[in-house]
C-alpha positions as CSV (number, residue, x, y, z in Angstrom):
1,M,20.2,-60.3,-57.1
2,T,23.2,-62.3,-58.0
3,D,23.2,-66.1,-58.2
4,Q,24.9,-66.1,-54.8
5,V,22.3,-64.0,-53.0
6,R,18.8,-65.4,-52.5
7,S,15.8,-64.0,-50.7
8,T,12.6,-65.5,-49.3
9,R,9.8,-63.9,-47.3
10,L,7.6,-66.2,-45.3
11,P,3.8,-65.6,-45.0
12,N,4.2,-64.2,-41.5
13,G,6.6,-61.5,-42.7
14,I,10.1,-62.9,-41.8
15,K,12.6,-62.0,-44.5
16,I,15.4,-64.6,-45.2
17,L,18.5,-63.6,-47.1
18,T,21.6,-65.8,-47.9
19,E,24.8,-65.3,-49.8
20,H,26.7,-68.4,-50.7
21,M,30.5,-67.9,-50.5
22,P,32.2,-70.8,-52.4
23,G,35.3,-72.3,-50.8
24,L,34.4,-71.4,-47.1
25,R,33.8,-73.9,-44.4
26,S,32.2,-71.3,-42.1
27,V,28.8,-69.6,-41.9
28,T,27.8,-66.4,-40.2
29,T,24.0,-66.4,-39.5
30,G,22.0,-64.0,-37.5
31,I,18.6,-62.6,-36.7
32,W,18.2,-58.8,-36.9
33,V,15.1,-57.0,-35.5
34,R,13.8,-53.8,-37.2
35,R,13.6,-52.2,-33.8
36,G,16.1,-50.1,-31.8
37,S,16.0,-47.3,-29.3
38,R,14.4,-44.8,-31.6
39,H,11.3,-47.0,-31.7
40,E,10.8,-46.8,-28.0
41,A,8.4,-44.5,-26.1
42,A,10.2,-42.2,-23.7
43,E,9.1,-44.2,-20.6
44,L,10.5,-47.4,-22.4
45,N,13.8,-45.9,-23.3
46,G,16.4,-48.7,-23.2
47,V,13.9,-51.6,-23.5
48,C,15.4,-53.0,-26.8
49,H,18.9,-53.0,-25.2
50,F,17.5,-54.6,-22.1
51,I,15.8,-57.3,-24.2
52,E,19.1,-57.9,-26.0
53,H,20.7,-58.7,-22.6
54,A,17.7,-60.5,-21.1
55,V,17.2,-63.2,-23.7
56,F,20.5,-64.7,-22.7
57,K,19.2,-65.3,-19.1
58,G,17.2,-68.3,-20.2
59,T,14.5,-69.6,-22.5
60,K,11.8,-72.2,-22.2
61,R,14.3,-74.8,-23.3
62,R,17.6,-73.6,-22.0
63,S,19.0,-72.1,-18.8
64,A,21.5,-69.2,-18.9
65,R,24.3,-71.7,-18.3
66,D,23.0,-74.0,-21.2
67,I,23.2,-70.9,-23.5
68,A,26.7,-70.0,-22.4
69,V,28.0,-73.6,-22.7
70,E,26.4,-74.1,-26.1
71,S,27.7,-70.8,-27.4
72,D,31.3,-71.8,-26.3
73,R,30.9,-75.2,-27.9
74,L,29.9,-73.6,-31.2
75,G,33.0,-71.4,-31.1
76,G,32.2,-68.6,-28.7
77,N,31.5,-66.0,-31.5
78,L,27.9,-65.1,-30.6
79,D,27.5,-61.4,-30.8
80,A,24.5,-59.2,-29.9
81,F,24.1,-55.4,-30.2
82,T,21.5,-52.7,-30.1
83,T,21.6,-49.5,-32.1
84,H,19.1,-46.6,-32.6
85,E,17.4,-48.4,-35.5
86,M,17.9,-52.2,-35.0
87,T,18.8,-55.0,-32.6
88,G,21.0,-57.9,-33.8
89,F,22.1,-61.4,-32.8
90,A,24.7,-63.2,-34.9
91,V,27.0,-66.1,-34.6
92,K,29.9,-67.4,-36.8
93,V,30.4,-71.2,-36.8
94,A,31.7,-74.1,-38.9
95,D,29.2,-75.0,-41.6
96,R,28.4,-78.3,-40.0
97,S,27.2,-76.5,-36.9
98,L,24.7,-74.2,-38.6
99,P,21.6,-76.2,-37.5
100,E,22.6,-76.0,-33.8
101,A,23.7,-72.4,-34.1
102,F,20.4,-71.3,-35.7
103,D,18.4,-73.3,-33.2
104,L,20.1,-71.4,-30.4
105,L,19.5,-68.0,-32.0
106,A,15.9,-68.8,-32.8
107,D,15.3,-70.0,-29.2
108,L,16.7,-66.8,-27.8
109,L,14.5,-64.7,-30.0
110,A,11.3,-66.8,-29.9
111,N,11.2,-68.3,-26.4
112,P,12.8,-66.0,-23.8
113,R,11.7,-66.7,-20.3
114,F,12.1,-63.2,-18.9
115,D,12.0,-64.5,-15.3
116,Q,11.6,-61.6,-12.9
117,I,14.6,-62.7,-10.7
118,D,16.8,-62.7,-13.8
119,L,15.4,-59.3,-14.9
120,D,16.2,-57.8,-11.5
121,R,19.8,-59.1,-11.7
122,E,20.2,-57.8,-15.3
123,Q,19.0,-54.4,-14.2
124,K,22.1,-54.2,-11.9
125,V,24.4,-55.3,-14.8
126,I,23.0,-52.6,-17.1
127,L,23.3,-49.9,-14.4
128,E,26.9,-50.9,-14.1
129,E,27.3,-50.5,-17.8
130,M,25.9,-47.0,-17.5
131,K,28.6,-46.2,-14.9
132,M,31.2,-47.3,-17.3
133,V,29.9,-44.8,-19.9
134,E,30.0,-42.1,-17.2
135,D,33.6,-43.0,-16.5
136,T,34.6,-42.8,-20.2
137,P,34.8,-39.1,-21.1
138,D,34.5,-39.4,-24.9
139,E,31.4,-41.7,-24.5
140,L,29.9,-39.5,-21.9
141,L,30.3,-36.4,-24.1
142,G,28.7,-38.4,-27.0
143,E,25.6,-39.1,-24.9
144,L,25.4,-35.5,-23.4
145,F,25.8,-34.0,-26.9
146,N,23.4,-36.3,-28.5
147,A,20.7,-35.4,-26.1
148,A,21.3,-31.7,-26.8
149,Y,21.5,-32.2,-30.6
150,F,18.2,-34.1,-30.7
151,P,16.3,-32.6,-27.7
152,D,13.3,-34.5,-26.5
153,Q,13.5,-36.9,-29.5
154,P,14.2,-40.7,-29.6
155,L,17.5,-40.2,-31.3
156,G,18.7,-38.0,-28.5
157,R,18.0,-40.7,-25.8
158,P,20.7,-43.2,-24.7
159,I,20.5,-46.6,-26.3
160,E,21.0,-48.3,-22.9
161,G,18.2,-46.1,-21.3
162,T,18.3,-44.2,-18.1
163,R,18.5,-45.3,-14.4
164,E,14.8,-44.4,-14.0
165,T,13.5,-46.3,-17.1
166,V,15.7,-49.4,-16.7
167,S,14.8,-49.6,-13.0
168,S,11.1,-49.7,-13.9
169,F,11.4,-52.7,-16.3
170,D,9.6,-55.8,-15.1
171,H,8.3,-59.0,-16.7
172,Q,5.1,-57.5,-17.9
173,I,6.8,-54.5,-19.7
174,I,9.6,-56.6,-21.2
175,A,7.5,-59.5,-22.3
176,G,4.8,-57.2,-23.7
177,F,7.3,-55.1,-25.8
178,H,9.0,-58.3,-27.0
179,A,5.7,-59.8,-28.1
180,R,4.7,-56.7,-30.0
181,E,7.9,-55.5,-31.5
182,F,10.1,-58.6,-31.8
183,S,7.4,-60.3,-33.9
184,P,8.1,-62.2,-37.1
185,A,7.3,-59.3,-39.5
186,N,10.1,-57.3,-37.8
187,L,12.7,-60.1,-38.2
188,V,15.3,-60.4,-40.8
189,V,17.3,-63.6,-40.9
190,A,20.6,-63.4,-42.9
191,A,23.5,-65.8,-43.5
192,A,26.6,-65.8,-45.5
193,G,29.3,-68.4,-46.1
194,N,28.8,-72.1,-46.9
195,V,25.1,-72.0,-46.6
196,E,22.2,-73.5,-48.6
197,H,19.3,-71.1,-48.9
198,D,16.5,-73.7,-49.0
199,R,18.0,-75.4,-45.9
200,L,18.1,-72.2,-43.9
201,V,14.5,-71.4,-45.0
202,A,13.4,-74.8,-43.7
203,M,15.1,-74.0,-40.3
204,V,13.3,-70.6,-40.1
205,E,10.0,-72.2,-40.9
206,R,10.5,-74.8,-38.2
207,A,11.4,-72.2,-35.6
208,F,9.0,-69.4,-36.6
209,G,6.7,-70.7,-39.3
210,E,3.7,-71.1,-37.0
211,S,4.2,-67.7,-35.4
212,S,1.8,-65.0,-36.6
213,S,2.9,-61.4,-36.8
214,A,1.7,-59.4,-33.8
215,A,2.9,-56.2,-35.4
216,G,3.5,-55.0,-38.9
217,T,6.9,-53.6,-40.0
218,S,7.4,-50.0,-39.7
219,N,10.4,-47.6,-40.0
220,V,8.6,-44.9,-38.1
221,S,9.6,-44.0,-34.6
222,P,6.7,-43.6,-32.2
223,G,8.4,-40.7,-30.6
224,T,8.4,-38.6,-33.8
225,N,4.9,-39.2,-35.0
226,G,6.2,-40.1,-38.4
227,H,8.3,-37.0,-38.8
228,S,12.0,-36.9,-39.4
229,P,14.0,-35.8,-36.3
230,V,15.0,-32.1,-36.3
231,P,18.5,-31.4,-35.0
232,A,19.2,-28.4,-32.8
233,T,22.4,-26.3,-32.9
234,P,23.6,-26.5,-29.2
235,I,26.7,-25.2,-27.7
236,L,27.3,-27.6,-24.8
237,I,30.2,-26.8,-22.5
238,E,30.7,-29.1,-19.5
239,Q,33.6,-28.3,-17.3
240,K,35.2,-31.3,-15.4
241,K,38.5,-30.2,-14.0
242,E,39.3,-33.6,-12.6
243,L,39.9,-34.9,-16.2
244,E,43.3,-34.7,-17.8
245,Q,42.0,-33.9,-21.3
246,A,39.5,-31.7,-23.0
247,H,37.1,-33.6,-25.3
248,L,35.7,-31.7,-28.2
249,V,32.9,-32.4,-30.8
250,I,31.9,-30.2,-33.7
251,A,28.7,-31.4,-35.5
252,A,26.7,-30.5,-38.6
253,P,23.7,-32.0,-40.4
254,W,24.5,-34.7,-42.9
255,P,22.8,-36.9,-45.7
256,D,20.8,-39.8,-44.3
257,A,21.5,-43.5,-45.0
258,R,19.1,-43.5,-47.9
259,S,20.2,-40.3,-49.6
260,N,21.7,-40.4,-53.1
261,N,24.4,-38.2,-51.6
262,R,25.6,-40.8,-49.2
263,Y,28.5,-42.0,-51.3
264,A,29.9,-38.5,-51.8
265,A,29.3,-37.8,-48.1
266,S,31.4,-40.8,-47.1
267,L,34.3,-39.6,-49.3
268,L,34.0,-36.1,-48.0
269,A,34.3,-37.2,-44.4
270,S,37.2,-39.4,-45.4
271,V,39.1,-36.5,-46.9
272,I,38.5,-34.3,-43.8
273,G,39.2,-36.8,-41.1
274,G,38.7,-40.4,-42.0
275,G,42.2,-41.9,-41.7
276,T,45.8,-41.2,-41.1
277,S,46.3,-39.4,-44.4
278,S,43.3,-37.2,-43.8
279,R,43.5,-33.4,-43.3
280,L,42.6,-33.3,-39.7
281,W,45.0,-36.2,-38.7
282,Q,47.9,-34.7,-40.6
283,T,47.3,-31.1,-39.4
284,I,46.4,-31.7,-35.8
285,R,48.3,-34.9,-34.9
286,E,51.2,-35.2,-37.3
287,E,52.3,-31.6,-38.0
288,R,51.5,-30.1,-34.5
289,G,51.2,-33.1,-32.1
290,L,48.1,-31.6,-30.5
291,A,46.1,-34.8,-30.1
292,Y,46.4,-38.5,-30.0
293,S,42.8,-39.1,-31.1
294,V,41.3,-36.9,-33.8
295,G,39.0,-37.6,-36.8
296,C,35.5,-37.3,-38.1
297,G,32.7,-39.3,-39.6
298,G,29.1,-39.4,-40.6
299,N,26.5,-41.1,-38.4
300,T,23.6,-42.0,-40.8
301,F,20.1,-43.0,-39.8
302,S,17.3,-43.9,-42.2
303,D,16.0,-40.3,-42.3
304,V,18.7,-38.0,-40.9
305,G,22.4,-37.8,-40.6
306,V,25.0,-36.2,-38.3
307,F,28.6,-35.2,-39.2
308,T,31.0,-35.0,-36.3
309,I,34.6,-34.0,-35.7
310,Y,36.0,-35.4,-32.5
311,A,39.3,-34.7,-30.8
312,G,40.8,-35.2,-27.3
313,T,43.5,-32.8,-26.4
314,S,45.3,-31.1,-23.5
315,P,43.5,-28.2,-21.9
316,E,46.1,-25.7,-23.2
317,H,45.5,-26.8,-26.8
318,V,41.7,-27.0,-27.0
319,D,41.3,-23.6,-28.6
320,E,43.9,-24.3,-31.2
321,V,42.4,-27.7,-32.0
322,F,38.9,-26.1,-32.3
323,D,40.2,-23.4,-34.7
324,L,42.1,-25.9,-36.8
325,S,39.0,-28.0,-37.1
326,L,36.9,-25.1,-38.2
327,A,39.6,-24.1,-40.7
328,A,39.4,-27.6,-42.2
329,L,35.6,-27.1,-42.8
330,R,36.2,-23.6,-44.3
331,R,38.8,-25.0,-46.6
332,I,36.6,-27.8,-47.9
333,V,33.8,-25.2,-48.5
334,N,36.0,-22.7,-50.4
335,E,38.4,-25.0,-52.3
336,T,37.8,-27.9,-54.6
337,V,39.4,-31.1,-53.4
338,P,42.2,-32.1,-55.7
339,E,41.6,-35.1,-57.9
340,D,44.5,-37.1,-56.3
341,E,43.2,-36.5,-52.8
342,L,39.7,-37.6,-53.8
343,Q,41.1,-40.7,-55.5
344,L,43.0,-41.6,-52.3
345,A,39.7,-41.5,-50.4
346,K,38.1,-43.7,-53.1
347,D,40.9,-46.2,-53.0
348,Q,40.6,-46.4,-49.3
349,A,36.8,-46.9,-49.4
350,I,36.9,-49.4,-52.2
351,S,39.7,-51.4,-50.6
352,S,37.6,-51.7,-47.4
353,I,34.6,-53.0,-49.4
354,L,36.7,-55.5,-51.3
355,L,38.4,-56.8,-48.1
356,G,35.0,-57.1,-46.5
357,L,34.0,-59.5,-49.2
358,E,36.3,-62.1,-47.6
359,S,34.4,-62.0,-44.4
360,S,31.1,-64.0,-43.9
361,S,30.3,-61.8,-40.9
362,V,30.6,-58.6,-42.9
363,R,28.5,-60.0,-45.7
364,A,25.8,-61.3,-43.5
365,G,25.6,-58.1,-41.6
366,A,25.4,-56.1,-44.9
367,L,22.6,-58.3,-46.2
368,A,20.5,-57.6,-43.0
369,R,21.3,-53.8,-42.8
370,Q,20.6,-53.2,-46.5
371,E,17.2,-55.0,-46.2
372,I,16.3,-53.0,-43.1
373,V,17.5,-49.6,-44.4
374,H,17.0,-49.9,-48.2
375,G,14.6,-52.8,-48.6
376,R,16.9,-54.4,-51.2
377,Y,20.3,-55.9,-51.7
378,L,23.1,-53.5,-52.9
379,P,25.8,-55.5,-54.8
380,P,29.3,-54.4,-54.0
381,S,29.8,-53.6,-57.7
382,E,27.0,-51.0,-57.5
383,I,28.5,-49.4,-54.4
384,V,32.0,-49.3,-56.0
385,Q,30.5,-47.7,-59.2
386,K,28.7,-45.1,-57.2
387,L,31.9,-44.2,-55.3
388,E,33.9,-44.0,-58.5
389,A,31.4,-41.6,-60.0
390,V,31.9,-39.0,-57.3
391,T,33.6,-35.8,-58.4
392,P,35.4,-33.0,-56.6
393,E,32.5,-30.8,-57.4
394,D,30.1,-33.2,-55.6
395,L,32.2,-32.9,-52.5
396,Q,32.2,-29.1,-52.5
397,R,28.5,-29.0,-53.2
398,L,27.8,-31.1,-50.2
399,A,30.2,-29.1,-48.0
400,R,28.5,-25.8,-49.0
401,E,25.1,-27.4,-48.3
402,F,25.8,-28.8,-44.8
403,F,28.8,-26.8,-43.4
404,K,27.0,-23.5,-42.6
405,S,27.7,-21.3,-39.7
406,D,24.1,-21.3,-38.4
407,S,23.9,-25.1,-38.5
408,L,27.0,-26.0,-36.6
409,A,26.9,-27.4,-33.1
410,V,29.6,-27.8,-30.5
411,G,30.2,-30.0,-27.5
412,A,33.1,-29.9,-25.0
413,L,33.7,-31.8,-21.8
414,G,36.7,-32.0,-19.4
415,N,39.4,-29.7,-18.2
416,L,38.6,-26.9,-20.6
417,N,41.0,-24.2,-19.5
418,G,38.4,-21.4,-20.0
419,F,37.3,-22.6,-23.4
420,R,34.2,-20.8,-24.6
421,V,32.3,-20.6,-27.9
422,D,29.7,-18.2,-29.2
423,R,27.9,-18.2,-32.5
424,S,30.3,-15.6,-34.0
425,R,33.2,-18.0,-33.6
426,L,31.5,-20.6,-35.8
427,R,32.0,-18.6,-39.0
428,I,32.5,-20.7,-42.1
């Protein structure tokens, strides 16, 4: 680690990471939990997301209004989120407010009340959140396609759960899961900015030091029995004529977040559809005007990855957009990416990294995610070096490994104008 990044693990398993950023008067601090929706049994689908909401309804020391007023007083930048592999709570404050900010976060995580009346009310809120997804075609397609791509597997289930599971959550279920899985050994505390490491360690010890770990850390999802998820190759066509657009997804397997190929994979996705200079954007939007939103990216988990192309287009153009997207994959398989195009992708990626170094929020989040995914700190210089070392041959090798006709999957939702796909159309 650098002199600016320090690490401590308490006897109960909590990992504490800090990065001092000279010259700042702000600090971003947070508590990340090594648990997300893929660590839930099927009947508990959505419980991590529910807990993320429920902790704000009150603790043993604070009412819901106390939490809201204190958050606003600190600056109002308290953020919480749930993903498939982690749950996070973070706040950015002036450095002088760090003790109060961390006390609030620790209270939320360590002492939630989970009052049944509050849980009943929050069920209604989350059910409304689900309706918003159903009313947003690209998000709805994402959830439907994800379920088909990882059938009967935790990664295929919605992060927010289902109406059936969320409606079943009561105090006993929520408090029991929280006690088991939001235990100290599954917590990562990270901070970046004008922060003193030893001072933060002392804060964590006061808040959690006497807590024992009810559960050991684990990156294994109970729903997979320790095995990596196995993607399917669905062709999912959902006609909804009341929509104005057709929404389209093409997917393929991809390197996972721990793979040595992840740097080349990110650049490959950037070349295909990662920005306004990318091939998909230029071909589909700029040259032909067929879509307002088009692009691609890799969604990487700790043990599996998914590459997706997404586009929203008019019903009369869906076939053309689909064919142009497949043509982009064929081209990347058959032709080596020119050096100047690869360098543009590298410049874009490295600039993003360097700009992120100015943000305490970005750096605190990176510390926590790297600890949870990789178990170590990855210096920006190491990441930049890995990106710079990628060659055009690396991109073509990955394209040929992952973009194969028999491994492609397709999802379409909306006014599809008779759009149909069979396996013979997915030739690469």
